[in-house]
C-alpha positions as CSV (number, residue, x, y, z in Angstrom):
1,M,18.5,-24.4,-43.4
2,K,20.2,-22.8,-40.4
3,S,20.0,-25.1,-37.6
4,L,18.8,-23.5,-34.1
5,D,21.2,-25.4,-32.5
6,D,23.7,-22.8,-34.1
7,G,21.9,-19.7,-32.7
8,I,20.2,-19.7,-29.2
9,A,20.6,-23.2,-27.5
10,S,18.6,-22.4,-24.0
11,C,17.5,-19.5,-22.0
12,D,20.9,-19.5,-20.2
13,S,22.5,-18.4,-23.4
14,V,20.7,-15.2,-23.9
15,P,22.3,-12.5,-22.6
16,M,20.5,-10.3,-20.5
17,T,21.4,-6.7,-20.5
18,D,19.3,-3.5,-20.4
19,E,19.5,-2.8,-24.2
20,P,16.6,-4.4,-26.1
21,L,17.4,-7.4,-28.2
22,L,16.9,-6.1,-32.1
23,L,16.2,-8.4,-34.8
24,T,15.5,-7.4,-38.4
25,R,14.3,-9.4,-41.5
26,C,14.9,-7.9,-44.6
27,D,14.0,-8.9,-48.1
28,A,14.0,-6.5,-50.9
29,S,12.4,-8.9,-53.6
30,R,9.5,-8.9,-51.3
31,N,10.0,-5.3,-49.9
32,M,9.9,-6.8,-46.7
33,Y,11.8,-4.7,-44.0
34,R,11.0,-6.0,-40.5
35,F,12.1,-5.2,-36.9
36,Y,11.3,-7.1,-33.8
37,A,12.7,-6.2,-30.4
38,L,12.4,-7.7,-27.2
39,N,13.1,-6.6,-23.7
40,V,13.0,-7.9,-20.0
41,D,12.2,-5.5,-17.2
42,A,11.3,-5.5,-13.6
43,D,7.8,-4.3,-12.9
44,L,6.6,-2.6,-10.1
45,F,5.2,-5.7,-8.0
46,D,8.5,-7.9,-7.9
47,G,8.1,-9.5,-10.8
48,A,9.2,-8.8,-14.6
49,A,7.6,-7.6,-18.0
50,L,8.6,-9.0,-21.3
51,T,8.3,-6.1,-23.8
52,R,8.0,-7.1,-27.4
53,N,7.7,-4.1,-30.5
54,W,7.4,-5.0,-33.8
55,G,6.6,-3.4,-37.5
56,R,8.1,-2.4,-40.5
57,I,11.6,-0.3,-40.4
58,G,10.9,3.2,-39.9
59,T,7.8,3.3,-38.2
60,K,6.7,2.9,-34.3
61,G,5.6,-0.6,-34.9
62,R,3.0,-2.3,-32.5
63,F,3.5,-3.2,-28.6
64,C,2.9,-6.1,-26.7
65,I,3.6,-6.4,-22.9
66,Q,3.6,-9.7,-20.9
67,L,3.5,-9.6,-17.2
68,F,5.5,-12.7,-15.3
69,G,5.7,-13.5,-11.6
70,S,9.7,-13.7,-11.7
71,R,12.3,-12.6,-14.2
72,L,13.3,-16.2,-15.1
73,E,9.8,-17.1,-16.5
74,A,10.1,-13.9,-18.6
75,E,13.4,-15.1,-19.8
76,R,12.4,-18.4,-20.7
77,Q,9.7,-16.7,-22.7
78,L,11.9,-14.2,-24.5
79,A,14.3,-17.2,-25.6
80,L,11.2,-19.2,-26.8
81,V,10.1,-16.0,-28.7
82,L,13.6,-15.7,-30.4
83,R,13.7,-19.3,-31.1
84,R,10.8,-18.5,-33.3
85,K,11.9,-15.3,-34.8
86,L,15.4,-16.8,-35.9
87,K,13.5,-19.6,-37.4
88,R,11.6,-17.3,-39.4
89,G,14.7,-15.7,-40.6
90,Y,15.0,-12.6,-38.3
91,E,18.8,-11.9,-37.3
92,P,20.3,-10.2,-34.4
93,M,21.1,-6.5,-35.0
94,T,23.6,-4.4,-32.9
95,S,22.2,-1.0,-31.7
96,K,24.8,0.7,-33.4
97,T,23.7,-0.7,-36.8
98,N,20.0,-0.1,-35.5
99,S,20.7,3.5,-35.0
100,E,22.1,3.9,-38.4
101,R,19.5,2.2,-40.0
102,M,16.8,4.3,-38.4
103,S,18.6,7.5,-39.0
104,M,19.1,6.4,-42.5
105,A,15.4,6.0,-42.8
106,G,14.5,9.3,-41.3
107,E,16.6,11.2,-44.0
108,R,14.9,9.4,-46.7
109,R,11.7,10.4,-45.5
110,A,12.7,14.3,-45.2
111,S,14.3,13.6,-48.7
112,G,11.1,12.7,-50.2
113,E,12.4,9.2,-51.2
114,P,10.7,5.8,-50.1
115,S,11.7,4.7,-47.2
116,V,13.3,1.1,-47.8
117,T,16.2,0.4,-45.1
C-alpha cells in the first residue's frame, strides 16, 4: 500500500493555482472510471469557496461548494479531501491528459461506442 507521506504531507505542499486539481480512479475490471476535481476560489465576501466536482468520466457529475472564512481554511479542507481521495486510489491528472480523455469519451459517444475512458 502506498504511504500518504509519499504524496501530500501538509496543506503547504498543495500547489494552489487557478486550475482545478484533477484526480481519476480507473479500474477496467470493475467498470470504474471516476473523476474528482477540487478548486479553491475567492468568494464575494472576502472568504474562500472550495468547489468539488465528482462523477463518472464523460458526465457532468455532481457539485458541492463549501464556503470558508479564509483561503487558508479552504486550502486545509482541500488537503484533507485530497489525502482521503489518494488513500482510496485516486491519482492526480494533468489538465492536458484530462482534456484528451474527455475528447476521446465524446468521440466514442458520437460513434455509438460505449464510453469506457
